[in-house]
Wavefront OBJ file of the C-alpha trace (Angstrom):
o trace
v -15.579 14.436 14.134
v -13.317 15.445 10.771
v -13.785 18.516 9.227
v -13.180 19.558 5.134
v -10.353 21.658 5.236
v -11.853 24.960 3.472
v -9.974 28.869 3.292
v -12.134 29.395 6.575
v -10.455 26.442 8.533
v -6.402 27.643 7.268
v -7.214 30.998 8.685
v -8.569 29.815 12.253
v -5.332 27.524 12.077
v -2.807 30.199 11.234
v -4.470 32.360 13.479
v -4.300 29.601 16.711
v -0.595 28.434 15.764
v 0.282 32.143 15.851
v -1.085 32.215 19.364
v 1.607 29.365 20.380
v 4.909 31.079 21.620
v 7.062 28.093 20.829
v 5.562 28.031 17.303
v 8.478 29.994 15.736
v 11.136 27.923 17.440
v 9.584 24.665 16.420
v 8.952 25.815 12.756
v 12.887 26.876 12.620
v 13.905 23.562 14.080
v 12.001 21.564 11.630
v 12.791 23.476 8.810
v 16.330 23.504 9.511
v 16.794 19.656 10.648
v 13.917 17.876 9.367
v 10.877 16.746 10.710
v 12.169 13.106 11.371
v 15.115 14.568 12.899
v 13.164 16.962 15.356
v 10.705 14.098 16.228
v 13.241 11.600 17.699
v 13.010 11.045 21.436
v 16.752 9.686 22.249
v 15.531 8.508 25.415
v 12.889 6.063 23.708
v 15.188 3.375 23.080
v 16.174 3.238 26.612
v 12.303 3.159 27.631
v 10.870 0.375 24.902
v 11.024 -3.278 26.247
v 11.775 -5.096 23.028
v 10.391 -8.482 24.712
v 7.423 -9.931 22.697
v 4.908 -12.490 24.195
v 3.482 -13.925 20.950
v 6.548 -15.032 18.385
v 5.188 -16.105 15.143
v 7.181 -18.339 12.845
v 7.790 -16.666 9.185
v 9.456 -17.401 6.346
v 12.117 -15.120 4.538
v 10.688 -11.578 3.730
v 10.329 -10.064 0.391
v 12.516 -6.774 0.352
v 10.781 -3.984 -1.814
v 14.127 -2.154 -1.624
v 12.615 1.818 -2.706
v 9.825 0.663 -4.927
v 7.167 2.266 -3.014
v 5.169 -1.063 -3.193
v 4.962 -1.766 0.504
v 1.300 -1.962 0.491
v 1.547 -4.647 -2.051
v 4.548 -6.416 -0.344
v 3.196 -6.505 3.071
v -0.351 -7.954 1.733
v 1.758 -10.521 -0.311
v 3.774 -11.278 2.880
v 0.749 -11.986 4.948
v -0.716 -14.061 2.131
v 2.110 -16.066 1.412
v 2.470 -17.038 5.325
v -1.269 -18.321 5.303
v -0.099 -20.510 2.199
v 2.763 -22.086 3.398
v 0.794 -22.660 6.818
v -1.846 -24.202 4.717
v 0.014 -26.382 2.198
v 3.140 -26.905 3.820
v 5.552 -25.575 1.670
v 8.597 -22.910 2.953
v 9.722 -19.710 1.233
v 7.021 -19.920 -1.225
v 6.983 -16.450 -3.608
v 3.821 -14.527 -4.649
v 4.849 -12.094 -7.772
v 4.863 -8.712 -7.025
v 5.594 -7.936 -10.552
v 2.625 -9.447 -11.888
v 0.325 -7.555 -9.777
v 2.268 -4.339 -9.493
v 1.860 -4.364 -13.447
v -1.892 -4.921 -13.666
v -2.524 -2.361 -10.568
v -0.855 0.001 -13.439
v -2.903 -1.068 -16.060
v -6.020 -0.245 -13.970
v -5.189 2.905 -12.841
v -3.912 3.780 -16.414
v -7.539 2.592 -17.666
v -9.237 4.541 -14.773
v -7.348 7.506 -15.924
v -8.280 7.082 -19.516
v -11.872 6.633 -18.843
v -11.888 9.827 -16.926
v -10.133 11.881 -19.533
v -12.907 10.413 -21.832
v -15.744 11.375 -19.765
v -14.607 14.872 -19.177
v -14.338 15.473 -23.196
l 1 2 3 4 5 6 7 8 9 10 11 12 13 14 15 16 17 18 19 20 21 22 23 24 25 26 27 28 29 30 31 32 33 34 35 36 37 38 39 40 41 42 43 44 45 46 47 48 49 50 51 52 53 54 55 56 57 58 59 60 61 62 63 64 65 66 67 68 69 70 71 72 73 74 75 76 77 78 79 80 81 82 83 84 85 86 87 88 89 90 91 92 93 94 95 96 97 98 99 100 101 102 103 104 105 106 107 108 109 110 111 112 113 114 115 116 117 118 119
């Protein structure tokens, strides 16, 4: 069951957190080292089994670098895999730039419509 985050809910959460003896230690560890460093489990690398039961043939994977468009690259890589299988081609590339451009145009269009509607 999800709840709306309200001022009263935040007060309840803060009160509950204050009742946890380790909360201050955890808060300090996160603030000093960052959430990623604090949440690491060094023993996990030893306990994980890297064996897969299914190996899917894949072509080259598009590298997004740090463009923030992982949702777009993941979708196009999946579509590309199906396209390559169906049409028997290798390393076919779908245009991330084309879709990213039109995504931004549509977002700008919605933003403009919202601003005009609020006048």
